[in-house]
N, C-alpha and C positions, 0 to 999 in steps of 0.2 A: 841457517835458521834453526832455532831451538824450539822445542815444545815440551811442556810439562803441565799436568793437571793434578792439583793437590787433592782433588776429590774423585780420582779415578784409581782403582786398585792396581791398574797396570803401571801407574807412575808413582804411587805412594801406598805402601802397605806396612802396617795396618793404617786404616783411615782415622782421621780425627786426633783427639788428645790421646796421649799414651802415658802409662805409668813409669815411674822412675826405674832405671836399670834395665829397660827393655831395649829393643832395637827396631829401627825403621829402615825399610828398603826404599830408596829414592831412585827414580829413573827419569831420563830425559832423552828425547830424540833430536838428532842433528841431521840436517839435509846436506851438510858439507862433508864430503868423503874423507878428507884428511884432517879434519878438525880434532882438536883435543877438547874434552868437556871437563870443566872443573866445578866443584861445589864449594861455595863460600858460606861459612856458618858463623853465627854469633851466639855466644852463651855467656851470660853474666858479664857482658862488656868486653869479652875476649873474642877476637876473630881467628878463624882457622880456614885453611884452604886445602882441598883434597882433589886429587885427580880421580875421575871416575873411570870404571873399567868398561871397555866396549864388549857387549855380549852378543850383539847382532850387528849387521852392516850399519844400521843407523841408530842403534839403541845403546845407551850408556847407563851403568848401574853402580850404586854404592850402598853398602849396608852401614848405617849410622848408629853407633852405640849411644844410647841415651844416658845422660848423667844420672847419678844416684840421688840427686837432690831435686826438689820441685823447682820449676821456673819456666821461662819461655825460651825456646830455641828458634832462631831465625835463619833462613837460608835463601840463596838464589844461585843461579847457574851462570857460568862463563864459557863462552864459545871462543876458544883460542885458535886462530888460524895462522899463527906465527907473526905475520906483519900487522895484524889487527886483532882486536877483541870486541866481542859483542856480549850483551848481557840479557838474561831472561829472569824476570822476577814477577812479583805479584802484580795484579791489575791495578789500575789507577785508583779504584775505589777501595782497595785493600781487603776485599772480601774473599780472596782465595779462588780456588778452581783453576781455570785456564788463565795463564798470565800473559805477559807482553814482552816483546823484544825491545831493547833500548841500547842506545849508543853509550850511555853513561850508567853508573851504578843504579840499579832499580830498587823499588820497595821490595822488602823480603816477604817470603811466605812464613807462616807461623806454625810451630808445633808446640802445643801446650803440654807440659810435662808435670804430672800431678803425683801426689803421694799415693802409692799403691794401696795403702790402708784406708784411704778416704772413703767414708760412707756417710750417707744422709739418711734421716729417718724414713722408713718405708711409708709412713702415713703422709708424707709430703708429696711424693710422686703419685699417690693414689687419692689424694684429698681434693676438696673443693673449698676455697677460702671465701670469706665474706668480710669486708672491711666496714667497721662501724665507728662513727663519731658518737660517743655515748650520749652526749647532751641532745643530739638531734634524732635519736631513734625512738625511744618510748619512755614515758614517765610512769614510774612504778610507785613511788612514795609521794605523799602530799608535800607540797613545797614548804609547808610550815616545819617539816621535820629536817629540812636541809638548810644549808647556809651558803650565801654568796658574799664576795668581798663588798666593801662598803659602796664602791662606785659602780657596781653591776646591778642588773635588773632582769626580771623575767619578762618574756613576751606575754601579753594578755591572751593572744590567740595563737594556738599551736601552728596554724596554717599561714601565719604572717611570713613574709620574706625576711631574711636576715637583714640586720641594720648596718649602715655605714655611719659610724659615729665619729666622723672627723671631717674637717674641711680640707685636709690634705689629700690630694688625688691619690697619693701612693701610700697612705697610712690608714690604719683602722685600729681603734683601741680594743675591739673585740670583746666588749663587755655585755653583750646581750645573750641571754640564755633562754632555752626552751623548757628545761626541766627534765630532760631525759636522764636516766640514772641506771645503775647496775641492776637494781631490782626490776626495772622495766625491761631491760635486756633479758634478764632471767625469765620473765614471764613470756617473752616472745621466742624462747628456745624451741617450742613445738613448731612454730611457723618456720623457723630456719631449718629445723630438721626435716620437715616435710618438703621444703624447697630443694633439699639435697646437700646442704652445707655440712662440712665436717671440721672446718677450722674457722675460728673467729679471730680476726686481727683487730684489736682495739687501738684506736688513736690514744694518745697519752691520757692516763686516768689519775695521775698524781696531782696533789694540791698545787694550784697555780692561780694567778689572777685572771687569765684570759679564758675564752671559750675553747680555743684550740689546744691549750695546755702544753704547747711547745716551749713555754717559759717556766720550767719547773720551779716551784716554790719549796717543795719538801718531798724528796723521794720516799720518805718513810711514812707518808700519809696518803691514803686515798683522798681525792678531792671531796670535801664535805658536801658539795653539790651532787656528787655521784653516789655517795653512801659511805660505808665504813669498810674496814678490812674484813669484817665478818661477811658483809655483803659480797665482797669479792670472792671470798672462799666459798660462799654458798653458790655463787654463779659458776665457779669452776666445778664444784661437785655436781650441780644440776646438768651442766654441759657434758660432763663425762658420762653421765647416765644415758644421754641420748647420742653418744658417739661424737661429740664435738670437743675439740681442743682449743684452748685460749692462747693466743700469742699477743704479747704486750709490745708497746712502742717504747723504745729506750732512747731518750734524748740525753746523750752523755757528752756532747761537744760543748754545750753551753747550758746555763741555767737562767732563771729570771732575775732581773735586778731586784724584784720584789720577792726575795727568797730568804730562807734562814741562813744561806751561805753568803749572800752579798748584802742583802737587807738595806738597800738604798732608801727605801720608803719607811724603814723603821717598824714594819709590821710585826716582825717576829721578836721574841725575847732574846734569841741568840745574838751575840755580838758578831755582826757581819763584817766581811772584808771591806766594804765601803765605809763602814763606821770607824774602823780602827785597824792599823797594821798589827795590833796585838791579837786580832781575831784568829782563831785556829784555822779559818778558811782563807786567810790572806794569801798564803802561798799558792792557792789554786788559781789566782788571777794575775793577769799581766797589766799592771798599771804603768802607763807612760808618764803621767803626771798625776800624782795622787791628790784627791780621790776621783776627780771628775773625768779624767782622760784615761780610758782603759780599752783594751782589745775587746771587741764585741762582734757578734755574728752578723756579717754582711752590713755592718754599720748601724744596726739596731741597738740603741743604748739600753733597751729593755731586756737584751739578751747577752750579757757578758760571757765571753768565751772562757772556758776553763783550760788549765794546763793538765791534760788527761794523765800524763805519766808522772806528775808530781806525786811523791810517795803516799802522802796522806789521802789524796784524792783517789789514787789507784786502789789503795786498800779499802776505801769506803765503797767504791763501786764494784771492784772486781775481786780482790784477793782476801779481804778480811773474813773473819769467821762468820759474821752476819752481813756480808756484803749485799748490796742492793741486787746485784746480778743473780744471786742464788736465793734470796729470801722469798721472792715472789714465785719462783719455781717450786719452792717447798710449799707455798700456799696453794698451788694447783695449776699455775701456768705451765705451758710447754715450750716456751721460747721467747725470743726477743726479735723485733724488727728494729734495726739500728737506724735512727734518723741520721741524715747526712754522713753516711759511712765513709765517704771519701775525704771527709775532714777530720777523721779520727786517725791517730797514729796506727800503723800496721801492728806494732807490738802491743798496743792496747787491745786491738781486735783479737790478736792471737791469745792474749791472756784471758780475754772474755770468753773466747771459744772453749778454752780448757775448763773454765769454771762452769759454763753452761752445760758442757758435756758430762759433768758429774751426775746430772740427772739423765737417766736412760731415756732415750727418745726425744730429748729436747733439741731445739733448732736455733740457728742464728741466721737471720735474713738481713740483708743490707739495702738501704736506699742508695742505689748506684744507677745513674741515668744512661750510662754508656755501656759498651761491651765490657763485662766484668773480668774478662781474661786479660785485657791490655789497656785498661783505663789509665789515662795520664792525668794526675792531679797534682798541682803545685810543682810541676817539673819532674815528678816521679811516676814511673810506670808501676801500677798496682794491679797485681793479679789476685783476684779474690776467690778464684775457683780451684786452687791447688790443693786444698785439703787442710790448710793450716789457719784459715780465717773463717770465711762464711760458708754456709750450706747453700745459699741461694741469694739472688737479688731480685728487686722489682724489675720486671722485664719491659722497661720503657722502649728499648729499641724495637721489640716485637710490636708493641702498641703503635709506635710511629709508623712502622712498615705496613701493618694491616690497615690502619686508617688512611694512610697515603694511597694505598691500593684502592680502597673502597671509594675514595674521592677522586680517583682518576689522575693522581699526581705521578704514580708509577704504574707500570704494567705488570702482568703476572710473572714475566720472565725476571724482572728486577726484584720482585718480591721473593721469588724462589732463591735468587742469589743471596738475599739477606737471611732467609731461613736456613739455607745450607751453611752459611758462614757461622751462624750460632752453633749448629749441629757439629761443625768441624772444630771450632775453637774450645768448646766447653766439655769437660769430662762428663761422662754419663751420670755419675751421682749428682752432679750439680745441674746439668742440663734437664734432667727429669724432675728436678725440684724447683725449677725457676718459677717465680711468682708471676704468672701470665695475666696481665690486666689490660683493660680498655679504659677504665675510669679510676680516679682516685681523688683525694681531697686537694691535690695540687694541680688538677686539670679541669677544664670545663666539662660539664656533663656530656657523656658520650652521645646522647640523643641530639644535643645541640651541634656537636661536631659533625655527626653523620647527616644532619639535616642540611649541611652545606653552609652553615654560618661562616662568613669570611673573616669577620673581625671578632674573635673570641675573647679578646682582652682589651676592650675599649676603656676609656677613662672610667673610673669606678662609678661615677654618677650615672653613666649610661648603662651599666651592666644590669641594674635592677629592672630597667624598662624593657629589656629585651625578652620577648616571649615568642614562641613559635606559632605560626599559623597552623590550622588543622592539617593543611596540605604538607607543610614542612615537617610537622611532627610525624605524620604517617610515613614520610620518606625516611626520616631518621630511624624510626622504629623498625621499618622493614630491613634497612641496612644493618641495624644493630643485631637483630635476630640472625641474619645471614652470617655475619662475620663472627659473632660470638659462638655459633655452632662450630665454625672452623677453628677458632681458638681452642675450643674444648676437645678438638681432635689432635692437638699438638702435645708433645712431651712437656711436662711441667704441671704446675698446680694452678688451675684456673682460679681467678679471683674476681669477685663481683663487688663493686662499690655500693654501699647501702642505698636502696631506692632506685638503682638503675633498672631493676626488674619491675619496678612499679611505674616506670615512665617519668621519673623526676627530670625536670629541666633545670638549667642554670648555667650562667656564664662563669667566668673565672671567679676566684675568691672575692667575697664571701658567698656568692649566690649559688655556688656549687655545693654549699653546705647547709641547705635548708632542712627543715624537719621532715621526717618520713610521713607521707600522706596517707595515714591509716584511714580506711573507709573511702578513699578517693583513688585507689590504685587502678592502673590499667591491668585488669585481671587477665586479659588476653595475652599481654606481654609476660606477666608473671607465669602464666601457664606454659608459655613457650620456653621460658628459661628453665622451668622445672623439668620439662620433657627433655631438654638438652642435657641437663645434669643427670637425669635418669638413664639416658642412653650411655653416657660415659661411665656411670657407676656399674652398669651391667656388661661392660666390655673390658676384658683384660687388655686387649690389643690397643684400645684408645688410651689406656693408662700407661702401660709399660712395654708395649710392642715396639719393634723396630719401625723406623719411619723413613719414607722417601717422599720428596717433593718434586712436582713437575708442573709445568704450565701447559694446559690444553689449548690455549689461545692467549691473546693479549688480555682478555677479560676473564679468563677461567683458570683458577689455580686448584691443584689437587694435593691431598696428603694421603698417602697409603700407609696404614698402620698394620703391622703383621706380626703374628707369633707362629713360629714353626716348631712347636714342641716346648721351647723355652723362650722366655722374654729377654729383654735387654740386660737383665741381671742374672740370667741363668736359672730363673725359677720356672718350674714345669707347669705348663698350661696346655689345654687342647689347642690344636691348630685354629687360627682365626685370622681373617683378613677383612679389614674395613677400609673403604675408600670414602674420604670426605671430599666433596666437590663444591666449590664456591664460585658462583657466577655474579660478578658485579654489574654486568650489563643490564640495561633496562629490558632487553628482549630475551625470550626464552632460547634455550639451546637444546640440541640433541646430537649425541655422538656415541660411538661404540668404544669401550675401553675395558681391557681385561675380561673379554667375553661377556661384558655387561653392557646393556643399552641404557644410556643415561639421557633422561629428559628432565630439564630443570627450568623453572620459571626465571624470569629476570629478577635480579637482586635477591637471590635466595641461595640456600645451600642444602645439602642432604648427606646422610650417611648411607652407603651401599655396602651390604655384606656380600662378599665375593666367595 
């Protein structure tokens, strides 16, 4: 019988991801006296087998030299008894830690090997992000000064729900607007600054037909409904004065059919690819049968896919003198969030990173829904955390784990396994920069989720009619405050979806994208979020301290953040220990921990300074 624990220094040192060219000591215990123990590894598709050295009666050891290039190393153990072999590998859930014995080849443990020069901007790991859909936040300029496409219209009442303008259950033309703009956002910077926000992530702001703007019409123009390039520059200048950075949404895997590049509707003066094979943009697209049959994003004909590495497209977006990737950084933005990053070629992202990093302190964040260290997309394993592509990804695995815990789908022990797996797989620069979220434009409002709504994505006609009772809202709110405080105690950059702090409700798209309820906010909830942000801002340990997770019971999870002279990046700070305790149960708890007596109400959380 073998034993190994990838998260125990006795069995693996150092812990977690390691830089290129380093060494890792692996150990395993065997209860069979005359057994040989072998280590099987995989690197870049090549397998190797090594005999481990017996250092004690039941302990075997090997020092593994780590390659000089970034990548993923995989390993498991073989117990060779001569006449038979047994195997010890990762647990069935693939989350690391203690593994399992098997009679056949097991899943492997993972070692993430990253570029030793990998760094992420300091402001990411110390920041607090706020995501905004510009049209739905605040109206700054009179509508007469702005322009919409011919088939679009403004809501008469800011507080109306979003519209469903289609008879198709699964489609929406997305042509209703509220009038929010860049000037309105600029005017609300004092509100965001007081709340504690230091980073603004804007959903797409470039010219397009729809309200969501993921069907880009012209990368070179700010949408006229949002304002002008000068409005964008003014927003960046004003934001910088109050300590807020702007991050833009980059949609580079596809464009709109109604765009200067494709121009199916003939809106633009440019000769689009749909109009003629002689268009300069024709090589960007993959036509199966010209012109009507073409490759498009998830079958949506309004979003034709582009060939990202086609030379003229790559030059236009990434490498050209005035490439899109760099021009808006020069205008004041501090980075990009890449839409559908797992649908972009890795070489495209690598090139984009090199261009973005020409600006000191700029970032590149990706929309990746799974573990960014070992994501499999289209049959290819993609490691986004090695230092050659992204700085961070949207932490949907964390969101899913925290919400599942709060709703009783998993217990605290299972949650800790998932938290520890991220800590183990991700290099520190990446881990401490993760975009940690509970809400986004792609998910139902967190209040609805935590209120216990079972059917969060009914047919679209029913989504509008779904509102929470006062009792359900109170439950969702209480759970939200509790779990959001815990999220803000974790390594990474906490992110708040606009209006969640105001108590906004809404099912799936489009009703999770309503207008901000100015004058009708839940001020008690807003105050609670502000207090949580303030506690994080005033604690170096909560931002860059070391972290340990443990379950106090099935219903109680804890995160200990600690600085002992230096933080996780070697920066000197005074000693500080902060314990965050989250109780999902309806009943109160009391227990002693680290010489502290903890008393906590049901469905609540707290920070305790030790």
